[in-house]
VOSEVO-297582 format. One record per residue: residue number from 1; z, x, y of N, C-alpha, C, CB in turn. Coordinates in Angstrom, 2 decimals. Glycine has a CB too. Layout:
N
+-----+---------+---------+---------+---------+---------+---------+---------+---------+---------+---------+---------+---------+
! pos !    n.zz !    n.xx !    n.yy !   ca.zz !   ca.xx !   ca.yy !    c.zz !    c.xx !    c.yy !   cb.zz !   cb.xx !   cb.yy !
+-----+---------+---------+---------+---------+---------+---------+---------+---------+---------+---------+---------+---------+
! NUM !       Z !       X !       Y !       Z !       X !       Y !       Z !       X !       Y !       Z !       X !       Y !
...
+-----+---------+---------+---------+---------+---------+---------+---------+---------+---------+---------+---------+---------+
//
This chain:
144
+-----+---------+---------+---------+---------+---------+---------+---------+---------+---------+---------+---------+---------+
! pos !    n.zz !    n.xx !    n.yy !   ca.zz !   ca.xx !   ca.yy !    c.zz !    c.xx !    c.yy !   cb.zz !   cb.xx !   cb.yy !
+-----+---------+---------+---------+---------+---------+---------+---------+---------+---------+---------+---------+---------+
!   1 !   -4.73 !  -22.59 !  -33.56 !   -3.86 !  -21.48 !  -33.86 !   -4.59 !  -20.16 !  -33.68 !   -3.32 !  -21.60 !  -35.27 !
!   2 !   -5.89 !  -20.13 !  -34.00 !   -6.65 !  -18.90 !  -33.87 !   -6.79 !  -18.51 !  -32.40 !   -8.04 !  -19.06 !  -34.51 !
!   3 !   -6.88 !  -19.51 !  -31.51 !   -7.00 !  -19.23 !  -30.09 !   -5.72 !  -18.60 !  -29.56 !   -7.31 !  -20.50 !  -29.32 !
!   4 !   -4.57 !  -19.03 !  -30.06 !   -3.29 !  -18.49 !  -29.64 !   -3.13 !  -17.04 !  -30.10 !   -2.15 !  -19.35 !  -30.19 !
!   5 !   -3.57 !  -16.73 !  -31.29 !   -3.44 !  -15.38 !  -31.81 !   -4.38 !  -14.41 !  -31.09 !   -3.72 !  -15.36 !  -33.30 !
!   6 !   -5.53 !  -14.88 !  -30.64 !   -6.48 !  -14.02 !  -29.96 !   -6.00 !  -13.64 !  -28.56 !   -7.83 !  -14.70 !  -29.88 !
!   7 !   -5.15 !  -14.48 !  -27.97 !   -4.65 !  -14.23 !  -26.63 !   -3.44 !  -13.30 !  -26.72 !   -4.30 !  -15.55 !  -25.91 !
!   8 !   -3.56 !  -12.09 !  -26.18 !   -2.47 !  -11.12 !  -26.24 !   -1.58 !  -11.25 !  -25.01 !   -3.03 !   -9.69 !  -26.35 !
!   9 !   -0.32 !  -11.01 !  -25.21 !    0.59 !  -11.02 !  -24.06 !    0.43 !   -9.69 !  -23.32 !    2.07 !  -11.24 !  -24.52 !
!  10 !    0.64 !   -9.71 !  -22.01 !    0.47 !   -8.47 !  -21.25 !    1.54 !   -7.45 !  -21.61 !    0.52 !   -8.77 !  -19.75 !
!  11 !    1.19 !   -6.19 !  -21.53 !    2.11 !   -5.09 !  -21.80 !    2.90 !   -4.82 !  -20.52 !    1.34 !   -3.81 !  -22.29 !
!  12 !    4.07 !   -5.45 !  -20.40 !    4.85 !   -5.37 !  -19.18 !    5.34 !   -3.97 !  -18.88 !    6.02 !   -6.31 !  -19.25 !
!  13 !    5.64 !   -3.19 !  -19.90 !    6.07 !   -1.82 !  -19.67 !    4.95 !   -0.99 !  -19.03 !    6.51 !   -1.17 !  -21.00 !
!  14 !    3.74 !   -1.14 !  -19.53 !    2.60 !   -0.42 !  -18.96 !    2.36 !   -0.85 !  -17.51 !    1.33 !   -0.67 !  -19.80 !
!  15 !    2.43 !   -2.15 !  -17.27 !    2.24 !   -2.65 !  -15.91 !    3.32 !   -2.10 !  -14.99 !    2.26 !   -4.19 !  -15.90 !
!  16 !    4.56 !   -2.04 !  -15.45 !    5.66 !   -1.57 !  -14.61 !    5.52 !   -0.09 !  -14.26 !    6.99 !   -1.80 !  -15.30 !
!  17 !    5.24 !    0.76 !  -15.25 !    5.19 !    2.18 !  -14.92 !    3.94 !    2.53 !  -14.15 !    5.26 !    3.02 !  -16.18 !
!  18 !    2.81 !    1.86 !  -14.40 !    1.61 !    2.12 !  -13.62 !    1.77 !    1.63 !  -12.18 !    0.39 !    1.46 !  -14.27 !
!  19 !    2.44 !    0.50 !  -12.01 !    2.70 !   -0.01 !  -10.66 !    3.62 !    0.92 !   -9.89 !    3.30 !   -1.42 !  -10.72 !
!  20 !    4.64 !    1.43 !  -10.56 !    5.57 !    2.36 !   -9.92 !    4.86 !    3.66 !   -9.53 !    6.77 !    2.67 !  -10.84 !
!  21 !    4.01 !    4.14 !  -10.41 !    3.26 !    5.36 !  -10.11 !    2.30 !    5.14 !   -8.94 !    2.47 !    5.82 !  -11.36 !
!  22 !    1.63 !    4.01 !   -8.92 !    0.72 !    3.69 !   -7.81 !    1.49 !    3.58 !   -6.49 !   -0.05 !    2.38 !   -8.09 !
!  23 !    2.66 !    2.96 !   -6.52 !    3.47 !    2.82 !   -5.31 !    3.97 !    4.19 !   -4.83 !    4.67 !    1.89 !   -5.56 !
!  24 !    4.37 !    5.04 !   -5.76 !    4.86 !    6.36 !   -5.37 !    3.75 !    7.19 !   -4.73 !    5.42 !    7.10 !   -6.58 !
!  25 !    2.57 !    7.15 !   -5.31 !    1.46 !    7.96 !   -4.78 !    0.90 !    7.36 !   -3.49 !    0.34 !    8.09 !   -5.84 !
!  26 !    0.66 !    6.05 !   -3.49 !   -0.02 !    5.42 !   -2.36 !    0.92 !    5.07 !   -1.21 !   -0.71 !    4.17 !   -2.82 !
!  27 !    2.17 !    4.79 !   -1.48 !    3.10 !    4.40 !   -0.41 !    4.17 !    5.46 !   -0.16 !    3.75 !    3.08 !   -0.75 !
!  28 !    4.76 !    5.96 !   -1.23 !    5.86 !    6.91 !   -1.07 !    5.42 !    8.24 !   -0.49 !    6.51 !    7.14 !   -2.39 !
!  29 !    4.31 !    8.74 !   -0.97 !    3.83 !   10.04 !   -0.48 !    3.48 !    9.99 !    1.00 !    2.61 !   10.48 !   -1.28 !
!  30 !    2.67 !    9.03 !    1.46 !    2.38 !    9.00 !    2.90 !    3.61 !    8.66 !    3.75 !    1.29 !    7.98 !    3.18 !
!  31 !    4.50 !    7.80 !    3.25 !    5.68 !    7.43 !    4.02 !    6.64 !    8.61 !    4.18 !    6.40 !    6.25 !    3.36 !
!  32 !    6.75 !    9.43 !    3.16 !    7.67 !   10.56 !    3.22 !    7.01 !   11.88 !    3.53 !    8.38 !   10.67 !    1.94 !
!  33 !    5.75 !   11.86 !    3.94 !    5.00 !   13.09 !    4.17 !    5.68 !   13.98 !    5.20 !    3.58 !   12.77 !    4.61 !
!  34 !    6.08 !   13.42 !    6.32 !    6.70 !   14.22 !    7.36 !    8.04 !   14.80 !    6.89 !    6.92 !   13.37 !    8.62 !
!  35 !    8.81 !   14.01 !    6.16 !   10.08 !   14.53 !    5.63 !    9.85 !   15.71 !    4.70 !   10.85 !   13.41 !    4.89 !
!  36 !    8.90 !   15.57 !    3.76 !    8.64 !   16.66 !    2.82 !    8.11 !   17.89 !    3.53 !    7.66 !   16.21 !    1.75 !
!  37 !    7.30 !   17.70 !    4.55 !    6.81 !   18.85 !    5.31 !    7.94 !   19.56 !    6.05 !    5.74 !   18.41 !    6.30 !
!  38 !    8.86 !   18.77 !    6.62 !   10.01 !   19.37 !    7.33 !   10.89 !   20.13 !    6.34 !   10.83 !   18.27 !    8.06 !
!  39 !   11.14 !   19.54 !    5.18 !   11.96 !   20.23 !    4.18 !   11.27 !   21.49 !    3.68 !   12.25 !   19.30 !    3.00 !
!  40 !    9.96 !   21.43 !    3.48 !    9.21 !   22.62 !    3.07 !    9.28 !   23.69 !    4.14 !    7.74 !   22.25 !    2.78 !
!  41 !    9.20 !   23.29 !    5.40 !    9.29 !   24.25 !    6.50 !   10.67 !   24.91 !    6.55 !    8.99 !   23.57 !    7.83 !
!  42 !   11.71 !   24.16 !    6.19 !   13.06 !   24.74 !    6.17 !   13.23 !   25.76 !    5.04 !   14.10 !   23.62 !    6.01 !
!  43 !   12.56 !   25.52 !    3.93 !   12.66 !   26.42 !    2.78 !   11.74 !   27.63 !    2.94 !   12.33 !   25.68 !    1.48 !
!  44 !   10.48 !   27.37 !    3.29 !    9.47 !   28.42 !    3.39 !    8.75 !   28.26 !    4.72 !    8.47 !   28.36 !    2.20 !
!  45 !    9.04 !   29.15 !    5.66 !    8.45 !   29.05 !    6.99 !    6.96 !   29.40 !    6.93 !    9.17 !   29.98 !    7.99 !
!  46 !    6.15 !   28.47 !    7.43 !    4.71 !   28.65 !    7.42 !    4.14 !   28.11 !    8.74 !    4.07 !   27.92 !    6.20 !
!  47 !    3.21 !   28.86 !    9.32 !    2.61 !   28.45 !   10.59 !    1.74 !   27.20 !   10.41 !    1.76 !   29.60 !   11.17 !
!  48 !    1.06 !   27.10 !    9.26 !    0.21 !   25.93 !    9.01 !    1.04 !   24.67 !    8.90 !   -0.62 !   26.14 !    7.73 !
!  49 !    2.13 !   24.74 !    8.13 !    3.00 !   23.57 !    7.97 !    3.62 !   23.19 !    9.31 !    4.11 !   23.85 !    6.92 !
!  50 !    4.00 !   24.18 !   10.12 !    4.57 !   23.90 !   11.43 !    3.57 !   23.19 !   12.34 !    5.04 !   25.19 !   12.09 !
!  51 !    2.30 !   23.57 !   12.26 !    1.27 !   22.91 !   13.07 !    1.07 !   21.46 !   12.63 !   -0.05 !   23.67 !   12.98 !
!  52 !    1.08 !   21.22 !   11.32 !    0.93 !   19.85 !   10.81 !    2.12 !   19.00 !   11.24 !    0.79 !   19.85 !    9.26 !
!  53 !    3.32 !   19.56 !   11.15 !    4.53 !   18.83 !   11.58 !    4.45 !   18.51 !   13.06 !    5.81 !   19.66 !   11.28 !
!  54 !    4.07 !   19.48 !   13.87 !    3.97 !   19.26 !   15.32 !    2.93 !   18.19 !   15.63 !    3.61 !   20.56 !   16.04 !
!  55 !    1.81 !   18.21 !   14.93 !    0.77 !   17.20 !   15.15 !    1.27 !   15.81 !   14.80 !   -0.49 !   17.53 !   14.33 !
!  56 !    1.90 !   15.67 !   13.62 !    2.39 !   14.35 !   13.20 !    3.52 !   13.85 !   14.09 !    2.87 !   14.41 !   11.75 !
!  57 !    4.36 !   14.75 !   14.59 !    5.43 !   14.32 !   15.49 !    4.89 !   13.92 !   16.85 !    6.46 !   15.43 !   15.64 !
!  58 !    3.84 !   14.62 !   17.30 !    3.25 !   14.30 !   18.61 !    2.43 !   13.00 !   18.55 !    2.36 !   15.45 !   19.08 !
!  59 !    1.86 !   12.71 !   17.41 !    1.02 !   11.53 !   17.25 !    1.60 !   10.68 !   16.11 !   -0.48 !   11.93 !   16.95 !
!  60 !    2.71 !   10.03 !   16.38 !    3.42 !    9.27 !   15.35 !    2.64 !    8.10 !   14.78 !    4.69 !    8.76 !   15.91 !
!  61 !    1.75 !    7.52 !   15.58 !    0.99 !    6.38 !   15.09 !    0.01 !    6.77 !   13.99 !    0.23 !    5.72 !   16.23 !
!  62 !   -0.44 !    8.03 !   13.97 !   -1.34 !    8.46 !   12.90 !   -0.68 !    8.33 !   11.54 !   -1.79 !    9.91 !   13.13 !
!  63 !    0.61 !    8.62 !   11.46 !    1.33 !    8.48 !   10.19 !    1.32 !    7.03 !    9.73 !    2.77 !    8.98 !   10.32 !
!  64 !    1.48 !    6.11 !   10.66 !    1.49 !    4.70 !   10.30 !    0.09 !    4.24 !    9.89 !    2.01 !    3.85 !   11.48 !
!  65 !   -0.93 !    4.71 !   10.58 !   -2.30 !    4.34 !   10.19 !   -2.64 !    4.89 !    8.81 !   -3.30 !    4.86 !   11.23 !
!  66 !   -2.19 !    6.10 !    8.51 !   -2.39 !    6.67 !    7.18 !   -1.68 !    5.81 !    6.14 !   -1.87 !    8.13 !    7.11 !
!  67 !   -0.48 !    5.36 !    6.46 !    0.27 !    4.51 !    5.54 !   -0.40 !    3.16 !    5.34 !    1.69 !    4.32 !    6.05 !
!  68 !   -0.95 !    2.57 !    6.39 !   -1.65 !    1.28 !    6.27 !   -2.88 !    1.43 !    5.39 !   -2.05 !    0.74 !    7.66 !
!  69 !   -3.66 !    2.49 !    5.59 !   -4.84 !    2.71 !    4.75 !   -4.42 !    2.95 !    3.30 !   -5.66 !    3.92 !    5.28 !
!  70 !   -3.34 !    3.69 !    3.11 !   -2.84 !    3.92 !    1.76 !   -2.35 !    2.62 !    1.12 !   -1.70 !    4.95 !    1.77 !
!  71 !   -1.80 !    1.71 !    1.93 !   -1.34 !    0.44 !    1.38 !   -2.50 !   -0.42 !    0.90 !   -0.53 !   -0.33 !    2.44 !
!  72 !   -3.66 !   -0.28 !    1.54 !   -4.85 !   -1.00 !    1.07 !   -5.25 !   -0.49 !   -0.31 !   -6.02 !   -0.82 !    2.07 !
!  73 !   -5.20 !    0.83 !   -0.47 !   -5.50 !    1.42 !   -1.78 !   -4.47 !    0.97 !   -2.82 !   -5.54 !    2.96 !   -1.69 !
!  74 !   -3.18 !    0.91 !   -2.43 !   -2.13 !    0.47 !   -3.35 !   -2.36 !   -0.98 !   -3.76 !   -0.74 !    0.64 !   -2.71 !
!  75 !   -2.73 !   -1.83 !   -2.81 !   -2.96 !   -3.23 !   -3.13 !   -4.10 !   -3.39 !   -4.13 !   -3.28 !   -4.02 !   -1.85 !
!  76 !   -5.17 !   -2.64 !   -3.93 !   -6.29 !   -2.71 !   -4.85 !   -5.86 !   -2.24 !   -6.24 !   -7.46 !   -1.86 !   -4.34 !
!  77 !   -5.13 !   -1.12 !   -6.31 !   -4.68 !   -0.60 !   -7.60 !   -3.73 !   -1.58 !   -8.28 !   -3.98 !    0.76 !   -7.42 !
!  78 !   -2.84 !   -2.20 !   -7.50 !   -1.91 !   -3.17 !   -8.07 !   -2.65 !   -4.37 !   -8.64 !   -0.89 !   -3.62 !   -7.02 !
!  79 !   -3.70 !   -4.81 !   -7.95 !   -4.52 !   -5.91 !   -8.47 !   -5.21 !   -5.54 !   -9.77 !   -5.55 !   -6.32 !   -7.44 !
!  80 !   -5.69 !   -4.31 !   -9.86 !   -6.34 !   -3.84 !  -11.10 !   -5.34 !   -3.70 !  -12.24 !   -7.06 !   -2.50 !  -10.86 !
!  81 !   -4.15 !   -3.18 !  -11.93 !   -3.14 !   -2.95 !  -12.97 !   -2.62 !   -4.27 !  -13.52 !   -1.98 !   -2.12 !  -12.41 !
!  82 !   -2.28 !   -5.19 !  -12.62 !   -1.64 !   -6.43 !  -13.05 !   -2.62 !   -7.53 !  -13.42 !   -0.74 !   -6.93 !  -11.97 !
!  83 !   -3.86 !   -7.39 !  -13.02 !   -4.83 !   -8.44 !  -13.28 !   -4.79 !   -9.54 !  -12.22 !   -4.60 !   -9.04 !  -14.64 !
!  84 !   -4.03 !   -9.34 !  -11.16 !   -3.92 !  -10.30 !  -10.07 !   -5.16 !  -10.18 !   -9.19 !   -2.62 !  -10.08 !   -9.23 !
!  85 !   -6.05 !  -11.12 !   -9.28 !   -7.36 !  -11.01 !   -8.64 !   -7.33 !  -11.13 !   -7.12 !   -8.26 !  -12.05 !   -9.19 !
!  86 !   -6.56 !  -12.04 !   -6.54 !   -6.59 !  -12.12 !   -5.07 !   -5.71 !  -11.03 !   -4.43 !   -6.12 !  -13.52 !   -4.60 !
!  87 !   -6.05 !   -9.75 !   -4.69 !   -5.25 !   -8.64 !   -4.19 !   -5.35 !   -8.50 !   -2.68 !   -5.67 !   -7.34 !   -4.85 !
!  88 !   -6.30 !   -9.19 !   -2.07 !   -6.44 !   -9.14 !   -0.61 !   -5.22 !   -9.69 !    0.11 !   -7.66 !   -9.91 !   -0.18 !
!  89 !   -4.55 !  -10.68 !   -0.49 !   -3.33 !  -11.22 !    0.12 !   -2.22 !  -10.17 !    0.13 !   -2.86 !  -12.48 !   -0.63 !
!  90 !   -2.12 !   -9.41 !   -0.96 !   -1.12 !   -8.34 !   -1.00 !   -1.47 !   -7.28 !    0.04 !   -1.04 !   -7.70 !   -2.43 !
!  91 !   -2.76 !   -6.98 !    0.18 !   -3.21 !   -6.00 !    1.16 !   -2.83 !   -6.43 !    2.58 !   -4.72 !   -5.79 !    1.06 !
!  92 !   -3.15 !   -7.67 !    2.91 !   -2.83 !   -8.16 !    4.26 !   -1.33 !   -8.19 !    4.51 !   -3.41 !   -9.56 !    4.46 !
!  93 !   -0.56 !   -8.63 !    3.51 !    0.89 !   -8.70 !    3.68 !    1.51 !   -7.31 !    3.82 !    1.53 !   -9.43 !    2.49 !
!  94 !    1.02 !   -6.36 !    3.04 !    1.56 !   -5.02 !    3.12 !    1.21 !   -4.36 !    4.44 !    1.05 !   -4.17 !    1.96 !
!  95 !   -0.05 !   -4.47 !    4.85 !   -0.46 !   -3.87 !    6.13 !    0.28 !   -4.53 !    7.30 !   -1.99 !   -4.02 !    6.32 !
!  96 !    0.41 !   -5.85 !    7.27 !    1.14 !   -6.55 !    8.34 !    2.62 !   -6.17 !    8.31 !    0.99 !   -8.07 !    8.20 !
!  97 !    3.18 !   -6.03 !    7.12 !    4.59 !   -5.64 !    7.01 !    4.84 !   -4.25 !    7.55 !    5.04 !   -5.70 !    5.57 !
!  98 !    3.94 !   -3.31 !    7.26 !    4.10 !   -1.95 !    7.77 !    4.02 !   -1.94 !    9.29 !    3.02 !   -1.02 !    7.16 !
!  99 !    3.01 !   -2.61 !    9.84 !    2.87 !   -2.63 !   11.30 !    4.01 !   -3.39 !   11.98 !    1.53 !   -3.27 !   11.69 !
! 100 !    4.42 !   -4.52 !   11.41 !    5.52 !   -5.28 !   12.00 !    6.84 !   -4.51 !   11.92 !    5.67 !   -6.64 !   11.30 !
! 101 !    7.08 !   -3.86 !   10.80 !    8.32 !   -3.09 !   10.66 !    8.32 !   -1.89 !   11.60 !    8.51 !   -2.63 !    9.20 !
! 102 !    7.15 !   -1.28 !   11.78 !    7.08 !   -0.10 !   12.65 !    7.34 !   -0.45 !   14.10 !    5.71 !    0.57 !   12.51 !
! 103 !    6.83 !   -1.60 !   14.53 !    6.99 !   -1.99 !   15.93 !    8.22 !   -2.87 !   16.15 !    5.75 !   -2.72 !   16.40 !
! 104 !    9.09 !   -2.96 !   15.17 !   10.33 !   -3.72 !   15.31 !   11.49 !   -2.75 !   15.58 !   10.60 !   -4.58 !   14.03 !
! 105 !   12.64 !   -3.28 !   15.92 !   13.80 !   -2.40 !   16.13 !   14.25 !   -1.65 !   14.87 !   14.96 !   -3.21 !   16.65 !
! 106 !   13.84 !   -2.11 !   13.71 !   14.24 !   -1.45 !   12.46 !   13.65 !   -0.04 !   12.39 !   13.78 !   -2.28 !   11.24 !
! 107 !   12.52 !    0.18 !   13.03 !   11.87 !    1.48 !   12.99 !   12.63 !    2.52 !   13.80 !   10.45 !    1.37 !   13.49 !
! 108 !   13.52 !    2.09 !   14.66 !   14.27 !    3.02 !   15.50 !   15.66 !    3.31 !   14.96 !   14.37 !    2.48 !   16.90 !
! 109 !   15.89 !    3.04 !   13.70 !   17.20 !    3.30 !   13.11 !   17.55 !    4.79 !   13.21 !   17.24 !    2.84 !   11.65 !
! 110 !   16.55 !    5.65 !   13.00 !   16.81 !    7.09 !   13.09 !   17.21 !    7.50 !   14.50 !   15.58 !    7.88 !   12.64 !
! 111 !   16.59 !    6.92 !   15.51 !   16.96 !    7.23 !   16.90 !   18.36 !    6.74 !   17.25 !   15.96 !    6.62 !   17.86 !
! 112 !   18.71 !    5.57 !   16.74 !   20.05 !    5.02 !   16.99 !   21.10 !    5.90 !   16.30 !   20.15 !    3.56 !   16.48 !
! 113 !   20.84 !    6.26 !   15.05 !   21.79 !    7.12 !   14.34 !   21.94 !    8.47 !   15.04 !   21.34 !    7.33 !   12.89 !
! 114 !   20.82 !    9.04 !   15.50 !   20.87 !   10.35 !   16.14 !   21.64 !   10.30 !   17.46 !   19.46 !   10.87 !   16.37 !
! 115 !   21.52 !    9.19 !   18.19 !   22.24 !    9.09 !   19.46 !   23.75 !    9.01 !   19.26 !   21.75 !    7.88 !   20.25 !
! 116 !   24.19 !    8.41 !   18.16 !   25.63 !    8.32 !   17.89 !   26.15 !    9.49 !   17.07 !   25.93 !    7.03 !   17.17 !
! 117 !   25.33 !   10.03 !   16.19 !   25.73 !   11.14 !   15.33 !   24.64 !   12.21 !   15.32 !   26.01 !   10.64 !   13.88 !
! 118 !   24.56 !   13.05 !   16.35 !   23.49 !   14.05 !   16.37 !   23.63 !   15.13 !   15.29 !   23.45 !   14.72 !   17.73 !
! 119 !   24.80 !   15.21 !   14.68 !   25.02 !   16.22 !   13.64 !   24.65 !   15.72 !   12.23 !   26.47 !   16.65 !   13.65 !
! 120 !   24.14 !   14.50 !   12.14 !   23.80 !   13.95 !   10.82 !   22.62 !   14.74 !   10.24 !   23.44 !   12.41 !   10.92 !
! 121 !   22.68 !   15.07 !    8.96 !   21.56 !   15.82 !    8.35 !   20.25 !   15.03 !    8.43 !   21.88 !   16.15 !    6.88 !
! 122 !   19.17 !   15.76 !    8.57 !   17.87 !   15.13 !    8.78 !   17.46 !   14.25 !    7.62 !   16.81 !   16.18 !    9.02 !
! 123 !   17.81 !   14.63 !    6.40 !   17.39 !   13.82 !    5.26 !   18.12 !   12.48 !    5.23 !   17.64 !   14.57 !    3.95 !
! 124 !   19.37 !   12.43 !    5.68 !   20.09 !   11.15 !    5.74 !   19.55 !   10.26 !    6.86 !   21.61 !   11.38 !    5.93 !
! 125 !   19.24 !   10.88 !    7.98 !   18.67 !   10.14 !    9.10 !   17.31 !    9.55 !    8.72 !   18.53 !   11.05 !   10.33 !
! 126 !   16.49 !   10.34 !    8.05 !   15.17 !    9.88 !    7.63 !   15.29 !    8.80 !    6.55 !   14.33 !   11.07 !    7.11 !
! 127 !   16.25 !    8.96 !    5.65 !   16.44 !    7.96 !    4.60 !   16.83 !    6.61 !    5.20 !   17.52 !    8.43 !    3.61 !
! 128 !   17.67 !    6.62 !    6.23 !   18.05 !    5.36 !    6.88 !   16.84 !    4.70 !    7.53 !   19.15 !    5.61 !    7.93 !
! 129 !   15.99 !    5.49 !    8.17 !   14.78 !    4.96 !    8.78 !   13.85 !    4.37 !    7.73 !   14.06 !    6.04 !    9.57 !
! 130 !   13.66 !    5.08 !    6.63 !   12.79 !    4.60 !    5.56 !   13.34 !    3.31 !    4.93 !   12.61 !    5.68 !    4.48 !
! 131 !   14.66 !    3.22 !    4.79 !   15.25 !    2.01 !    4.22 !   14.93 !    0.79 !    5.09 !   16.78 !    2.16 !    4.07 !
! 132 !   14.99 !    0.96 !    6.40 !   14.64 !   -0.14 !    7.30 !   13.18 !   -0.52 !    7.22 !   14.98 !    0.22 !    8.72 !
! 133 !   12.31 !    0.48 !    7.20 !   10.87 !    0.20 !    7.13 !   10.49 !   -0.42 !    5.79 !   10.08 !    1.48 !    7.35 !
! 134 !   11.03 !    0.11 !    4.72 !   10.70 !   -0.42 !    3.39 !   11.23 !   -1.84 !    3.23 !   11.27 !    0.49 !    2.29 !
! 135 !   12.39 !   -2.11 !    3.81 !   12.93 !   -3.47 !    3.77 !   12.02 !   -4.46 !    4.47 !   14.31 !   -3.51 !    4.40 !
! 136 !   11.47 !   -4.07 !    5.63 !   10.53 !   -4.95 !    6.35 !    9.26 !   -5.20 !    5.57 !   10.19 !   -4.36 !    7.69 !
! 137 !    8.72 !   -4.15 !    4.98 !    7.50 !   -4.30 !    4.19 !    7.75 !   -5.16 !    2.95 !    6.95 !   -2.91 !    3.78 !
! 138 !    8.88 !   -4.95 !    2.30 !    9.23 !   -5.73 !    1.11 !    9.34 !   -7.21 !    1.46 !   10.55 !   -5.23 !    0.50 !
! 139 !    9.89 !   -7.52 !    2.59 !   10.00 !   -8.92 !    3.04 !    8.61 !   -9.54 !    3.17 !   10.75 !   -9.00 !    4.39 !
! 140 !    7.68 !   -8.85 !    3.81 !    6.34 !   -9.41 !    4.01 !    5.58 !   -9.56 !    2.68 !    5.53 !   -8.52 !    4.97 !
! 141 !    5.68 !   -8.56 !    1.82 !    4.98 !   -8.64 !    0.53 !    5.58 !   -9.77 !   -0.30 !    5.06 !   -7.29 !   -0.24 !
! 142 !    6.89 !   -9.93 !   -0.24 !    7.54 !  -11.01 !   -0.98 !    7.10 !  -12.39 !   -0.47 !    9.05 !  -10.88 !   -0.88 !
! 143 !    6.84 !  -12.50 !    0.82 !    6.38 !  -13.77 !    1.36 !    4.95 !  -14.08 !    0.95 !    6.50 !  -13.75 !    2.87 !
! 144 !    4.18 !  -13.04 !    0.67 !    2.78 !  -13.26 !    0.26 !    2.77 !  -13.79 !   -1.15 !    1.92 !  -11.96 !    0.36 !
+-----+---------+---------+---------+---------+---------+---------+---------+---------+---------+---------+---------+---------+
//
């Protein structure tokens, strides 16, 4: 009985909010970086922000590489938060999911929407693209 009392149950609320915070910082911020920069440029015109936007649009793969590196950091943080020691599997699944989703037809949802509806607001077009990419990554992480 003493052994049972010494073993504490995990604090699921703490695990949930720390995991959500880690996902927002490590995955959400890099994934939505271009969108936030474009929105910032629409509100406050800045030459520096315009140069960063032009660079990221000209070199789209850099955004994906930044996201893959950030996913490695997220996997490590998730392993530390949850106590799941083999976090390398989550890292591999997340990185593979990001790359597979990016090079799949799901990544071109924004181009397809724009070709049929060029008047669609940029935030809705970007949200549709992110939904496709996040769905692909979620599938791979779930399989891991």
